[in-house]
N, CA, C and O of each residue as an XYZ file, in Angstrom:
672
protein
N     -23.049      2.104     26.376
C     -22.824      3.532     26.456
C     -22.637      3.926     27.911
O     -23.438      3.533     28.759
N     -21.614      4.681     28.216
C     -21.335      5.111     29.576
C     -21.915      6.492     29.838
O     -22.150      7.271     28.914
N     -22.137      6.776     31.088
C     -22.623      8.079     31.507
C     -21.502      9.103     31.396
O     -20.386      8.840     31.843
N     -21.775     10.263     30.811
C     -20.791     11.333     30.691
C     -21.236     12.489     31.578
O     -22.217     13.164     31.265
N     -20.527     12.728     32.684
C     -20.898     13.741     33.659
C     -20.992     15.135     33.051
O     -21.898     15.893     33.397
N     -20.068     15.488     32.147
C     -20.093     16.830     31.569
C     -21.308     17.057     30.684
O     -21.696     18.201     30.446
N     -21.903     15.996     30.201
C     -23.079     16.109     29.342
C     -24.360     16.355     30.145
O     -25.269     17.030     29.663
N     -24.436     15.815     31.361
C     -25.684     15.844     32.113
C     -25.674     16.726     33.356
O     -26.696     16.791     34.040
N     -24.593     17.402     33.685
C     -24.557     18.155     34.940
C     -25.128     19.568     34.764
O     -24.383     20.545     34.685
N     -26.430     19.656     34.706
C     -27.145     20.924     34.590
C     -27.405     21.455     36.002
O     -27.902     20.727     36.862
N     -27.066     22.727     36.234
C     -27.274     23.318     37.555
C     -28.757     23.646     37.722
O     -29.367     24.286     36.866
N     -29.320     23.197     38.839
C     -30.717     23.446     39.157
C     -30.777     24.345     40.384
O     -30.043     24.130     41.348
N     -31.648     25.353     40.356
C     -31.881     26.210     41.521
C     -33.259     25.874     42.069
O     -34.262     25.971     41.361
N     -33.299     25.480     43.337
C     -34.553     25.185     44.012
C     -34.803     26.292     45.031
O     -33.966     26.564     45.892
N     -35.980     26.929     44.918
C     -36.369     28.027     45.810
C     -37.241     27.506     46.934
O     -38.026     26.577     46.745
N     -37.099     28.110     48.108
C     -37.956     27.839     49.267
C     -38.538     29.174     49.714
O     -37.787     30.072     50.095
N     -39.863     29.326     49.676
C     -40.514     30.538     50.147
C     -40.668     31.631     49.111
O     -41.132     32.721     49.444
N     -40.299     31.383     47.880
C     -40.479     32.400     46.829
C     -41.925     32.334     46.363
O     -42.400     31.281     45.938
N     -42.614     33.449     46.443
C     -44.058     33.452     46.197
C     -44.391     33.408     44.704
O     -43.534     33.633     43.850
N     -45.642     33.115     44.420
C     -46.126     33.121     43.035
C     -45.875     34.483     42.386
O     -45.513     34.555     41.212
N     -46.063     35.546     43.136
C     -45.840     36.904     42.649
C     -44.394     37.119     42.186
O     -44.140     37.913     41.280
N     -43.460     36.416     42.807
C     -42.044     36.562     42.499
C     -41.507     35.414     41.647
O     -40.293     35.235     41.544
N     -42.394     34.643     41.042
C     -41.976     33.579     40.138
C     -41.749     32.230     40.782
O     -41.180     31.335     40.158
N     -42.182     32.068     42.017
C     -42.014     30.795     42.717
C     -43.324     30.059     42.841
O     -44.300     30.403     42.173
N     -43.357     29.061     43.675
C     -44.552     28.253     43.840
C     -45.159     28.311     45.226
O     -45.998     27.476     45.565
N     -44.750     29.289     46.046
C     -45.254     29.395     47.414
C     -46.301     30.504     47.499
O     -46.263     31.464     46.730
N     -47.235     30.362     48.440
C     -48.253     31.393     48.625
C     -47.795     32.469     49.599
O     -48.305     33.588     49.561
N     -46.843     32.150     50.469
C     -46.341     33.135     51.429
C     -44.828     32.982     51.577
O     -44.317     31.862     51.593
N     -44.108     34.103     51.687
C     -42.658     34.034     51.896
C     -42.347     33.738     53.364
O     -43.247     33.662     54.200
N     -41.071     33.574     53.656
C     -40.641     33.374     55.037
C     -40.414     34.723     55.706
O     -39.866     35.644     55.102
N     -40.840     34.827     56.958
C     -40.570     36.020     57.759
C     -39.658     35.588     58.902
O     -39.577     34.405     59.234
N     -38.976     36.555     59.496
C     -38.053     36.206     60.567
C     -38.767     35.969     61.883
O     -38.279     35.200     62.710
N     -39.900     36.600     62.101
C     -40.682     36.353     63.305
C     -39.950     36.737     64.570
O     -39.228     37.734     64.605
N     -40.136     35.948     65.603
C     -39.508     36.258     66.892
C     -37.999     36.067     66.799
O     -37.496     35.425     65.878
N     -37.299     36.625     67.752
C     -35.834     36.614     67.730
C     -35.280     35.299     68.267
O     -34.483     35.289     69.204
N     -35.705     34.200     67.671
C     -35.217     32.886     68.100
C     -34.892     32.039     66.878
O     -35.235     32.397     65.752
N     -34.230     30.919     67.112
C     -33.907     29.986     66.044
C     -35.177     29.283     65.579
O     -36.002     28.873     66.394
N     -35.328     29.147     64.260
C     -36.529     28.502     63.716
C     -36.203     27.780     62.417
O     -35.414     28.269     61.608
N     -36.810     26.616     62.221
C     -36.694     25.896     60.952
C     -37.672     26.500     59.965
O     -38.882     26.450     60.186
N     -37.169     27.073     58.873
C     -38.030     27.628     57.833
C     -38.450     26.524     56.868
O     -39.583     26.516     56.386
N     -37.553     25.608     56.590
C     -37.869     24.398     55.817
C     -37.458     23.237     56.702
O     -36.277     23.074     57.005
N     -38.420     22.430     57.118
C     -38.118     21.336     58.039
C     -37.467     20.155     57.324
O     -36.491     19.593     57.821
N     -37.998     19.774     56.159
C     -37.457     18.618     55.436
C     -37.763     18.748     53.952
O     -38.921     18.693     53.538
N     -36.720     18.920     53.161
C     -36.849     18.861     51.708
C     -35.997     17.704     51.230
O     -34.787     17.677     51.454
N     -36.633     16.750     50.573
C     -35.946     15.562     50.082
C     -35.611     15.730     48.606
O     -36.503     15.633     47.763
N     -34.340     15.982     48.271
C     -33.988     16.042     46.847
C     -33.940     14.636     46.271
O     -33.729     13.659     46.990
N     -34.136     14.554     44.980
C     -34.001     13.258     44.313
C     -32.507     13.027     44.177
O     -31.896     13.401     43.176
N     -31.926     12.407     45.194
C     -30.475     12.343     45.345
C     -29.841     11.126     44.745
O     -30.520     10.248     44.215
N     -28.552     11.078     44.829
C     -27.686     12.032     45.509
C     -27.466     13.295     44.675
O     -27.569     13.277     43.448
N     -27.157     14.404     45.384
C     -26.890     15.672     44.705
C     -25.604     16.288     45.265
O     -25.131     15.903     46.335
N     -25.055     17.244     44.525
C     -23.912     18.022     44.983
C     -24.355     19.484     45.055
O     -24.809     20.050     44.061
N     -24.220     20.091     46.241
C     -24.614     21.479     46.458
C     -23.477     22.395     45.997
O     -22.321     22.209     46.378
N     -23.824     23.383     45.173
C     -22.836     24.334     44.657
C     -22.900     25.687     45.348
O     -21.876     26.351     45.515
N     -24.108     26.101     45.754
C     -24.297     27.438     46.317
C     -25.589     27.456     47.126
O     -26.540     26.743     46.807
N     -25.618     28.282     48.183
C     -26.858     28.558     48.911
C     -27.070     30.067     48.879
O     -26.129     30.822     48.635
N     -28.303     30.508     49.125
C     -28.533     31.941     49.124
C     -29.935     32.330     49.536
O     -30.740     31.503     49.966
N     -30.203     33.628     49.389
C     -31.502     34.188     49.769
C     -31.848     35.351     48.849
O     -30.983     35.910     48.174
N     -33.137     35.704     48.838
C     -33.614     36.882     48.126
C     -34.565     37.640     49.044
O     -35.416     37.039     49.700
N     -34.416     38.963     49.088
C     -35.283     39.815     49.896
C     -36.573     40.051     49.112
O     -36.531     40.555     47.990
N     -37.719     39.690     49.697
C     -39.012     39.835     49.016
C     -39.843     40.986     49.567
O     -40.745     41.471     48.883
N     -39.563     41.430     50.779
C     -40.233     42.602     51.361
C     -39.180     43.373     52.142
O     -38.346     42.770     52.817
N     -39.211     44.671     52.059
C     -38.178     45.527     52.635
C     -37.884     45.159     54.086
O     -38.797     45.013     54.899
N     -36.602     45.013     54.398
C     -36.183     44.684     55.755
C     -36.304     45.897     56.660
O     -36.084     47.031     56.235
N     -36.655     45.645     57.907
C     -36.699     46.715     58.901
C     -36.123     46.179     60.199
O     -36.368     45.030     60.567
N     -35.357     47.010     60.892
C     -34.800     46.613     62.172
C     -35.749     47.035     63.284
O     -36.597     47.901     63.069
N     -35.627     46.445     64.461
C     -36.567     46.757     65.545
C     -36.484     48.206     66.000
O     -35.417     48.820     65.978
N     -37.616     48.737     66.407
C     -37.681     50.118     66.882
C     -37.071     50.250     68.276
O     -36.585     51.320     68.642
N     -37.095     49.178     69.045
C     -36.519     49.198     70.390
C     -35.485     48.093     70.508
O     -35.463     47.163     69.702
N     -34.645     48.195     71.495
C     -33.626     47.170     71.719
C     -32.311     47.555     71.085
O     -32.159     48.662     70.568
N     -31.366     46.645     71.124
C     -30.031     46.896     70.600
C     -29.982     46.847     69.085
O     -30.953     46.476     68.425
N     -28.845     47.226     68.554
C     -28.640     47.213     67.103
C     -28.551     45.779     66.593
O     -27.976     44.909     67.248
N     -29.120     45.550     65.430
C     -29.043     44.243     64.787
C     -28.367     44.434     63.444
O     -28.770     45.288     62.654
N     -27.341     43.641     63.185
C     -26.595     43.764     61.936
C     -26.947     42.687     60.926
O     -26.866     42.929     59.722
N     -27.335     41.508     61.383
C     -27.597     40.409     60.452
C     -28.473     39.349     61.094
O     -28.572     39.244     62.317
N     -29.112     38.558     60.219
C     -29.852     37.379     60.655
C     -29.189     36.174     59.985
O     -29.320     35.983     58.776
N     -28.482     35.365     60.769
C     -27.810     34.202     60.187
C     -28.804     33.109     59.795
O     -29.869     32.968     60.398
N     -28.432     32.346     58.778
C     -29.193     31.134     58.451
C     -28.224     30.054     58.015
O     -27.117     30.329     57.554
N     -28.671     28.817     58.173
C     -27.845     27.660     57.839
C     -28.691     26.626     57.122
O     -29.892     26.498     57.358
N     -28.034     25.894     56.243
C     -28.669     24.749     55.601
C     -27.943     23.500     56.069
O     -26.714     23.430     56.056
N     -28.730     22.519     56.481
C     -28.199     21.261     56.984
C     -28.707     20.104     56.138
O     -29.758     20.197     55.504
N     -27.939     19.002     56.135
C     -28.455     17.751     55.600
C     -28.608     16.808     56.778
O     -27.847     16.876     57.743
N     -29.585     15.936     56.695
C     -29.807     15.004     57.793
C     -28.633     14.050     57.896
O     -27.934     13.781     56.920
N     -28.437     13.554     59.090
C     -27.331     12.640     59.340
C     -27.702     11.219     58.910
O     -28.879     10.861     58.869
N     -26.704     10.434     58.597
C     -26.940      9.036     58.229
C     -27.374      8.233     59.446
O     -28.163      7.296     59.325
N     -26.865      8.594     60.609
C     -27.221      7.893     61.845
C     -28.349      8.647     62.539
O     -28.305      9.870     62.669
N     -29.357      7.904     62.980
C     -30.539      8.529     63.578
C     -30.198      9.353     64.815
O     -30.823     10.388     65.046
N     -29.225      8.921     65.616
C     -28.900      9.614     66.857
C     -27.965     10.801     66.638
O     -27.831     11.650     67.518
N     -27.320     10.868     65.479
C     -26.355     11.943     65.223
C     -27.060     13.244     64.846
O     -28.208     13.236     64.403
N     -26.354     14.360     65.030
C     -26.896     15.661     64.652
C     -26.792     15.848     63.144
O     -26.049     15.141     62.463
N     -27.554     16.816     62.638
C     -27.491     17.139     61.217
C     -26.112     17.692     60.862
O     -25.404     18.223     61.718
N     -25.742     17.560     59.582
C     -24.458     18.027     59.090
C     -24.645     19.358     58.368
O     -25.527     19.490     57.520
N     -23.814     20.344     58.707
C     -23.896     21.660     58.085
C     -23.485     21.575     56.619
O     -22.416     21.056     56.297
N     -24.341     22.091     55.728
C     -23.987     22.225     54.312
C     -23.267     23.552     54.138
O     -22.156     23.589     53.609
N     -23.892     24.652     54.581
C     -23.293     25.980     54.488
C     -24.097     26.951     55.336
O     -25.242     26.676     55.695
N     -23.484     28.095     55.654
C     -24.180     29.134     56.397
C     -23.953     30.480     55.720
O     -22.974     30.680     55.000
N     -24.881     31.394     55.969
C     -24.809     32.739     55.405
C     -25.617     33.651     56.325
O     -26.123     33.192     57.349
N     -25.747     34.916     55.985
C     -26.528     35.834     56.805
C     -27.180     36.892     55.930
O     -26.624     37.303     54.912
N     -28.361     37.326     56.338
C     -29.062     38.427     55.693
C     -28.653     39.696     56.435
O     -28.898     39.811     57.636
N     -28.035     40.648     55.740
C     -27.598     41.898     56.365
C     -28.815     42.778     56.625
O     -29.610     43.046     55.723
N     -28.947     43.222     57.873
C     -30.148     43.960     58.254
C     -29.858     45.242     59.014
O     -30.781     45.842     59.565
N     -28.596     45.684     59.064
C     -28.303     46.909     59.808
C     -28.775     48.144     59.038
O     -29.038     48.074     57.837
N     -28.876     49.254     59.730
C     -29.427     50.478     59.134
C     -28.616     51.003     57.954
O     -29.197     51.518     56.999
N     -27.293     50.888     57.993
C     -26.460     51.466     56.941
C     -26.121     50.502     55.813
O     -25.810     50.944     54.706
N     -26.171     49.203     56.061
C     -25.763     48.215     55.057
C     -26.874     47.196     54.780
O     -26.605     46.066     54.373
N     -28.121     47.611     55.004
C     -29.272     46.713     54.835
C     -29.416     46.307     53.377
O     -29.204     47.115     52.473
N     -29.776     45.060     53.157
C     -29.957     44.582     51.790
C     -31.226     45.169     51.181
O     -32.257     45.278     51.845
N     -31.133     45.537     49.930
C     -32.237     46.184     49.221
C     -33.297     45.170     48.804
O     -33.045     43.968     48.728
N     -34.477     45.688     48.538
C     -35.584     44.873     48.054
C     -35.169     44.144     46.779
O     -34.589     44.754     45.881
N     -35.455     42.870     46.690
C     -35.150     41.952     45.581
C     -33.672     41.612     45.453
O     -33.274     40.943     44.500
N     -32.853     42.063     46.400
C     -31.436     41.691     46.399
C     -31.296     40.186     46.580
O     -32.062     39.559     47.312
N     -30.299     39.617     45.900
C     -29.971     38.204     46.075
C     -28.582     38.125     46.677
O     -27.627     38.681     46.135
N     -28.473     37.433     47.800
C     -27.187     37.186     48.448
C     -26.916     35.701     48.418
O     -27.829     34.896     48.596
N     -25.659     35.328     48.194
C     -25.350     33.901     48.116
C     -23.977     33.604     48.675
O     -23.183     34.507     48.943
N     -23.714     32.322     48.847
C     -22.423     31.867     49.353
C     -22.050     30.583     48.640
O     -22.842     29.644     48.562
N     -20.826     30.555     48.118
C     -20.344     29.385     47.388
C     -19.380     28.536     48.200
O     -18.902     27.512     47.709
N     -19.084     28.937     49.430
C     -18.218     28.139     50.289
C     -19.080     27.088     50.978
O     -19.850     27.396     51.888
N     -18.940     25.857     50.537
C     -19.796     24.779     51.007
C     -18.990     23.859     51.928
O     -17.927     23.370     51.546
N     -19.497     23.629     53.132
C     -18.799     22.793     54.111
C     -18.940     21.310     53.796
O     -17.985     20.548     53.942
N     -20.115     20.905     53.370
C     -20.375     19.499     53.049
C     -21.303     19.460     51.835
O     -22.521     19.570     51.974
N     -20.722     19.303     50.651
C     -21.468     19.483     49.407
C     -22.368     18.316     49.030
O     -23.430     18.538     48.448
N     -21.991     17.102     49.335
C     -22.780     15.960     48.870
C     -23.944     15.670     49.812
O     -23.768     15.542     51.024
N     -25.138     15.571     49.226
C     -26.326     15.158     49.966
C     -26.709     13.795     49.399
O     -27.217     13.682     48.283
N     -26.456     12.787     50.187
C     -26.663     11.419     49.740
C     -28.146     11.124     49.561
O     -29.001     11.787     50.148
N     -28.431     10.135     48.755
C     -29.802      9.709     48.503
C     -30.484      9.331     49.813
O     -29.901      8.635     50.645
N     -31.717      9.790     49.993
C     -32.486      9.472     51.189
C     -32.351     10.485     52.309
O     -33.106     10.427     53.279
N     -31.411     11.411     52.203
C     -31.262     12.444     53.226
C     -32.108     13.663     52.855
O     -32.418     13.883     51.684
N     -32.474     14.446     53.859
C     -33.260     15.641     53.608
C     -32.455     16.880     53.981
O     -31.446     16.794     54.681
N     -32.919     18.036     53.502
C     -32.272     19.317     53.765
C     -33.193     20.173     54.626
O     -34.405     20.211     54.413
N     -32.599     20.861     55.604
C     -33.306     21.766     56.503
C     -32.723     23.168     56.351
O     -31.507     23.332     56.256
N     -33.598     24.185     56.329
C     -33.153     25.582     56.313
C     -33.546     26.175     57.666
O     -34.724     26.191     58.025
N     -32.546     26.663     58.416
C     -32.781     27.155     59.769
C     -32.232     28.567     59.923
O     -31.072     28.823     59.599
N     -33.061     29.485     60.418
C     -32.585     30.831     60.747
C     -32.262     30.867     62.231
O     -32.797     30.088     63.019
N     -31.371     31.792     62.599
C     -30.970     31.941     63.995
C     -31.408     33.305     64.507
O     -31.961     34.114     63.762
N     -31.158     33.546     65.774
C     -31.467     34.844     66.367
C     -30.655     35.930     65.681
O     -29.495     35.703     65.335
N     -31.244     37.109     65.476
C     -30.477     38.220     64.904
C     -29.259     38.525     65.769
O     -29.296     38.364     66.989
N     -28.180     38.967     65.126
C     -26.942     39.239     65.849
C     -26.450     40.658     65.587
O     -26.803     41.284     64.588
N     -25.626     41.147     66.508
C     -24.980     42.443     66.353
C     -23.657     42.250     65.627
O     -23.290     41.127     65.280
N     -22.946     43.344     65.400
C     -21.687     43.287     64.674
C     -20.633     42.403     65.312
O     -19.778     41.862     64.611
N     -20.677     42.243     66.637
C     -19.698     41.378     67.302
C     -20.250     39.971     67.541
O     -19.729     39.227     68.373
N     -21.298     39.615     66.812
C     -21.900     38.268     66.817
C     -22.593     37.899     68.121
O     -22.769     36.713     68.403
N     -22.992     38.885     68.923
C     -23.807     38.591     70.097
C     -25.277     38.730     69.710
O     -25.617     39.465     68.782
N     -26.134     38.026     70.421
C     -27.562     38.065     70.102
C     -28.106     39.473     70.244
O     -27.811     40.167     71.217
N     -28.901     39.889     69.272
C     -29.509     41.209     69.303
C     -30.918     41.150     69.852
O     -31.565     40.104     69.811
N     -31.395     42.277     70.368
C     -32.760     42.358     70.892
C     -33.720     42.693     69.759
O     -33.369     43.427     68.835
N     -34.909     42.162     69.832
C     -35.939     42.519     68.871
C     -35.975     41.610     67.670
O     -35.292     40.587     67.615
N     -36.786     42.005     66.708
C     -37.047     41.194     65.531
C     -36.819     42.003     64.270
O     -37.189     43.175     64.202
N     -36.220     41.390     63.284
C     -36.050     42.021     61.973
C     -37.319     41.767     61.182
O     -37.764     40.623     61.084
N     -37.917     42.821     60.610
C     -39.096     42.670     59.772
C     -38.703     42.418     58.334
O     -37.534     42.561     57.976
N     -39.650     42.049     57.516
C     -39.392     41.777     56.103
C     -39.572     40.311     55.781
O     -39.782     39.483     56.667
N     -39.487     40.006     54.505
C     -39.692     38.622     54.052
C     -38.558     38.206     53.138
O     -37.995     39.019     52.405
N     -38.234     36.925     53.196
C     -37.152     36.383     52.375
C     -37.553     35.038     51.783
O     -38.487     34.382     52.244
N     -36.819     34.652     50.750
C     -36.888     33.300     50.196
C     -35.457     32.785     50.200
O     -34.512     33.568     50.102
N     -35.295     31.488     50.310
C     -33.976     30.868     50.298
C     -33.856     29.984     49.064
O     -34.863     29.523     48.527
N     -32.621     29.746     48.612
C     -32.421     28.851     47.474
C     -31.177     28.011     47.662
O     -30.310     28.301     48.485
N     -31.127     26.963     46.867
C     -29.981     26.069     46.832
C     -29.720     25.732     45.365
O     -30.633     25.326     44.646
N     -28.474     25.899     44.924
C     -28.063     25.498     43.572
C     -27.377     24.146     43.684
O     -26.501     23.954     44.528
N     -27.773     23.217     42.839
C     -27.244     21.861     42.941
C     -27.206     21.184     41.583
O     -27.854     21.618     40.631
N     -26.434     20.113     41.516
C     -26.395     19.263     40.327
C     -26.603     17.823     40.772
O     -26.232     17.461     41.888
N     -27.197     16.993     39.904
C     -27.321     15.579     40.232
C     -25.938     14.949     40.306
O     -25.024     15.344     39.582
N     -25.795     13.980     41.174
C     -24.523     13.269     41.292
C     -24.805     11.805     40.993
O     -25.453     11.110     41.775
N     -24.315     11.356     39.868
C     -24.608      9.999     39.435
C     -23.471      9.054     39.778
O     -22.325      9.465     39.960
N     -23.809      7.819     39.857
C     -22.820      6.774     40.101
C     -21.983      6.546     38.847
O     -22.469      6.703     37.727
N     -20.724      6.174     39.047
C     -19.871      5.831     37.909
C     -20.316      4.529     37.273
O     -19.859      4.189     36.182
N     -21.192      3.799     37.927
C     -21.705      2.538     37.389
C     -22.936      2.743     36.502
O     -23.462      1.783     35.940
N     -23.395      3.990     36.376
C     -24.590      4.270     35.606
C     -24.367      3.917     34.154
O     -23.318      4.215     33.583
N     -25.368      3.275     33.558
C     -25.285      2.876     32.154
C     -26.664      3.050     31.538
O     -27.664      2.696     32.161
N     -26.735      3.576     30.356
C     -28.024      3.857     29.720
C     -28.699      2.613     29.160
O     -29.865      2.681     28.771
N     -28.013      1.493     29.108
C     -28.612      0.270     28.534
C     -29.580     -0.348     29.462
O     -30.173     -1.377     29.140
C-alpha cells in the first residue's frame, strides 16, 4: 500500500503564547517589551519535515502606542527556520506585522495572517524561531517607544512525507 498525500494532509495550527484563558497551553502571552529585536520563540522543533502554509498572530490584550516619542504604525515579526549549516544564518519562512497605529490599530482578539511564504519546507531536525523587531513608522524607520499589549503567534502547517513511505 502506498502513501496517499491527499488522504493524510491535515492542516495543523500550532500556537505560541496563546494563554489557557484563550484556549492555548501557555500561562503568559508575549508582550512587545522594549523597542528592540527579540526572540519570542527561540526554538520550536516540529516533528518534520513539514510544509508551512501560513503564519499569523492574535491580539490578546488591547494594543497601545507609546505616550511619548514618534508615531508607531506597526511591529514587524518574522519566522525563521534554522540553517542546515551551523555557520549559516537562519532562513526566513515569512514575515508579517502587527498594526499598532492610532487609526488602524488591530482590535482585541483580531487574527492577522500571511500566506505568502518565502521558504515553506522545514526539513526534519530544523527548528523554528519567532522574532519581533523594533516598532516602525509608516515609512519603515524605527519608531521611538514601546507598543503595549499582548499577542500570540501561530503557524499553519502540514506534514510532508517521503514518496518512499509505505504502510507495510
